[in-house]
N, C-alpha and C positions, 0 to 999 in steps of 0.2 A: 504494500500500500504506500509506504513512504518512498518507494522507488520513483513514483510519479512526481513527487516533490523534488527529488534530486534531478530528474530529467528536465523538469520545467526550469529549475534554477540554472542548470547547465546551459540549456538552450537560450534562456533570457540573457544570461551573462555573456555567452558567446556572441549573440547578436549585438549586444551593446559594445563589446570589445571590437568586433568587426567594424561596426559603424564608426567607432572612434579612430580606428586605423585608416578607414577610407576618408574620413573628414579631417584627419590630422590630429585628433585628440585635443584640439585647442580649447573647445568650450564644453567639455564633457560634464562640467559642473555648472554650466550656465553662468559662470563667473569665476571667481578665484577662491571658492570655498575650500577646495582641496589644498591649494597653495597656502591659504590662511591657516587651515587646520594643521598642515604639515609644518608650517613656519612656527606657529604657536607651540606645537608639540615639541619641536626641536630647539626652542629657545626659551628656557626658563621653566617649562612645565614638567620636565622630566625628573626633577629632584623631589621625589616623594609625592608629587601631585598626580592624582589619577585623571585630571582633566585632559591631559594629552592623549590618554587611551580612549576617551570617549568623544573628544572633539571631532574626530573624523566621521562620526555618524551622520553628519549633515552633508557629506560629500557623495556625489553621484559616482565618482571614481571608486570610492570605497565599496559601495553597494554593487557595482559592476564586478569587481574582483571577488567580493564576498560571494555573490551568487555563483559565479563561475567555479570557484574552487570548493565551495560548499557542495555544489552539485556533483562535481567531478570526484571529490573524496568520498562522499556518501555513496555514489554509484559504484565506485570501485570496491569500497569496503563491504557495503551491505549487498550490493547487486551480485558480487562475486563470492559472497559469503566468506569473506576473509576473517571476520570476527564472529564468534558464537553469540555475542550479545548485541542485538540491534541498537540498544541505547548507547553502547560504547561507540559504535560506528557513527551515530548521530552526533554525539558529543565531539568526536574527533573531526567530523565534517564541519561543525560549527567553529571549532577552534582553528582549523586550517583556513577556513574561509575568512574568519576575523583577522587572523595574523597576516594573511596574504593581502587583504584589503588595507589594513592599517599600515603594513610595511610599504605597500605601493604608494599610498598617499604621502607617507613620510619621505620616501625616496624622491618622489617627483617634486614635493615641496622643497626639499633640500637642493635638488638640481636647479629648480626655478630660481632659488635665492642666490645661487652661485653665479658670479659674474662671468665665468668662463662659458656658461650656457646661454649668455645673452648676446644677441647679434649686435654688431656695431651700428650706431645711428649716425646720421649726417653730422651731428655735432661732435662726434668722436674723431672725425677726420680733420676738422678745421683746427689749425694750430700745429699740426704734425709736420715734421720735415722728413725728407728722404732723398734718395738718390735717383736721378733721372736715368731711366733705362733706355728710352727712345727719345731722340732729339726733339725738342719742343721749339716751335716758332709760332708767332701769332697767326691764327687762322688754321693751324693744323693740330692734329691729335698726337700726343705722345704718351709716355707711360712713366709713372713714378713708383718707386718701391719704398714703403714705409713699414714701421713696426706699429701694430695696433692690437691692444689687448693680448700682448704676448705672442702674437703671430705676425709673420711677414706677409704683407698684403701688397699686391700690385694694383695700382689705380690708374685708370685712364686720366690723362691730364691735358689741360689747355692753358694758354697764357695770353695775356692781352698785349704786352709790350716787349718784354725781354726775350732773348734767345737763350735756350738752355741746351748745352751739348750733353751727350751721354756721359754720365759720371759726375755731372754737376749736382749740387745740392739745392733743393727748392723747398719752399714753405707753402703749405696749403692755406689759402686765405678764405676760400669760399667753395661750397659744393654747388654745382649747377647740374642737377639731375644726378647722373652717375659719373660725372666728370669733375675732377678737382681743378679749380682755378689756382694756379701757383704764381708765386713771385719770388724775387731774389731773397735769399736768406740774409737778414741783417747781421752784421758782425762776422760773417764767415765769407771769405773771398770765394768767388766762383772760379774753379780751377780751369776755365776755358782759356 
C-alpha cells in the first residue's frame, strides 16, 4: 500500500528535478528562499540552534529533493523487501529524503554566496588594466587580456583616440555592450 506513496513521491520529485534542469534551476523556489535558508543555516544558526535544520522547509528545492529521495529509498527498501520491518524502511526513507533535501539547499546556498560562482558584471571590468593582445586603432576591434575574479579573461576592445600595439598596457574606462573602451594607462609608459 505504501509503495504507491513512494512511486508518487519519486515521480513528482523526478518531474520537478527534470523541469529545473530544463529551465536552468534558477527560480525553483520562486525567489531566493533556498538561498536565504541555506545562507541563514550556514551563518550563525549552526551553533546549537535547530533553526537551521528547519529553515529549509519553506524551500521548493528542499521538497523536490525530499520527494525524490524519499520515494527512491522507500521503493528500494520496502519494494524490494530489503528490510523485514516496513516502519524501518519508512523511517529511513524519511531520513534520507530530509538529509538529501537539507544538504542540497545548504550546498546551493553556500555556492550562491561564494563569489567564485558569481558571473562578472559590467562594473567589474571598468577600472581593470591589461595587456593588448591584438593591435587597437580607432575604429577597429582589438583584444585585451585582463585578470578578473581570479581568472584570465580576454575582452574585445575598442579605442577612441590612441593606438595600442600588441603588448601595450591599457585601462578599461567604459563597457559598450560586450566591448571594452580602453585608454592609455596613466603613470605607466606605453612600450610602443
